[in-house]
Phi, psi and omega in degrees: 000327183299315180295320182296328186260010189306328180251008191261128192292340183278356182295336177302324183293318179305318185286348182253008178256154174294117183298333184289339183236013183300129182223155164241142182292150178299325181297318182285322188274340185060031177090001181284158182281164181303324183291339183271342185228162173281155180283120180272345184200137181193185187261134170258154175274155178298325180297319178298318183286329174295316180296322183293331184252011183057050179072034183054050182291146183301328182290348178263005179284131180238359181284161191304312187258017177061218183292344182281347181293145179296328177231116190263138177252130180244153165263147181216159181232120178288166185292349176264003176099353181281135179271145178222161173248136186233122176260122181253114185282155170306140187299341182255006186289318185228077180297330180265109183296332180292320177296317179299313183295319180298315179295316181296320180298320180296316177291323181292345179281347182278144175214117179206147176288352176269356180245149162276096196289149177278127183243353180186179182207170175209131170221111178223124184063232178260013177276135176227116184225147174244147181236128183228168172301141178268132179255115192281347188251035167064199192252164174299322179303318180296313185283338184262317185260331189233036183292154181245306185279315183204147174290158180292132182288156181302314181299324181287325178295320176296321180292320177300314181299315180295311183297323178293317178298320178295321178297314181293323178294318178299312181299319179298319180294339179260012177081017178237060185286338184278128176232132190261120177060058177290121180206179187293345177275349180268354177261121185241161182241129185275190185303325181268006179083009179279137179286140178223148178271128179298133179288343185298327180287349178282346181249135179303151179285345178194171183294338181277355173079010177300130195236311191269121181248355183279177177304138183299340179296341182252005186271139179306139183305319183291335177290323178294328181280319190244342183076012181245145175264134175238173177300323179291332176297323180295321178295323175300314179296324175300321177299321178294327177290326175299320177298319177302314183294323181287320189261338186073010180223165178264094185259130176303134183306322181299318179294317181296318180296327176298318178296318182294316181296330178280008180055034181239044189295339179297335175292339180281333190286147177297126181299335180291345181268355185305127179084001184247006178214154179275155179298324181296316179294318179298318179298318181294319179296318178296321178299315179297317180298316182293327176295321180293335187262015178301142182295319178277122186301324184292345182270358181273150178286164174265171186297322182297318179291329176295319178301314181299315181294318184285333181301318184286348182265356187295142180237153175050046185296338181277351183272125179299152181299322183296331177288312178299326182275349184072029180266133177269123177285170180303134182301331183296339184295333182289342181266358183279150180300144176289157183290142173281169176305323178295315179298319178298318180298320179292321179298320179278350187055044179273091187293329178295316179295320178298319178300315179298320180293315179297324177297317182292320179297320182061222183249021187292334179262011187260099182284334184300309181294315183300317181295319181294318182293330183296339180277347178053045180273078187276059173280166179296324178295319179296316181297319179297319179297315179297323178295323177298317178297317181298315178295321177297317179296320178297315179294319179298317180295324181275002180064028172267080192285335176293314177296320179300316179301315182297312181293315181295324179296318177296321178299313182293316182294336178296328174074005181285322181230156176238122185227114176297328180294322177297318176299319181297317182289322177292326177304309180295322178299320175297315180301319180297338180256015176070024183253072187298319182295315179296321179298317180298320177301319179291320179297322178289323179293324176299325179288326177299315181291321184226083188300334183255030181257107182302329181306321181298319179289320177302316181292325175300318179298316179300318179297317180294321175301318181294333181268002179081013181267070190303308184297316180292326177296316179298318180295317180292323177297320177295320178299317179295319179297315179295320179297317180293323178297318179295319181297315179295322178296319179294323180294325180290332184271350180286000000 
């Protein structure tokens, strides 16, 4: 695994997990063994997390109510420099470690660029901790209620609403529709300024399922009646967040609905937005919020319909989130090489463009095939192997990707020749069929065969984008861009 991951950004995680319990979720692996995939979820030791947080020091607390919170969230830094977020549960929250682990594994199986994903856990003695990706640009509450430099722009508020709806829709599609205490502190902003939903709310705060810690004025009506969270309860909480985005304040839904019913919704709107949104857009957002806040749970929309409604309202879609947010990226980024056409195609996950590029490249960078052919070993086995490659190439050119996968697989399984280009082409064929994990395995194998081939890294980035691993995809894309720049520079000096 070490050689396979030498250029792959997720290998840092492998080195920080307990090897005896290292696991990948069945959902992510599709049944593959640990040696074939990177670990998407695993166990940290308590000692590692203590070291990362300087002994759970108070200055590293990032949760809303500080040390007074029943479950405290810390930021931590691993010894390799990677930042993580750590939720430390109340000592009495999960007495049964098996229940805790089962719940954590289910949340840990999720992977989306709309989530601050769960990457690990720890249970030692009576300690119960979760480990997630760290989001460096704070919470929606900070940017919406307590902003300093600039109020959040209308286009960004629309984007937050859409991304949150997409996160909830994704979780629902994976059987995790329940989100506990959804509020503005659960929306976080990543390195690029994109909003993400904290994975911590996907897991109950304790085995008894007690969920809502906010003021009762913001709690779904059915929770007050039954003490249970339902999928419709989450949509109600989404409605309260819509009110936050519209008003720039935390307004009790009952008060907001009174304003809406009185057809005086402009009194609800944030004064900082005046002149920056159309009456039609404002009316539609208020309509969506009021639908989410219906007293009867069955009258509320589901997350998928919210995504559809919010998609059509998006503004300035070509502007990156960090620009809309007024966030300055690392200065070092301006000195990095610009993306090549291949890199741009991977960034956009434009599979048609990637197909055209791979077709154009052909086998010119493929030393495996060239070396084998130079020996002119025209045995019947060799001829059969070459025919499989030829049939695979014909299918690949014709965009018959199912046939291409079949032919290339027979070629690879034959073991007579080793070709990074065949791995690259099967990788794209897998992507075209929605098989991201298998595609990533091929892109990594292409790098094993040809370590200095930028195409392998570009394809790894495309696979990671397809799997929702945004940060790792960006890092791998930069590695591929830098490798190609070095390669071109060396060719010029020869």
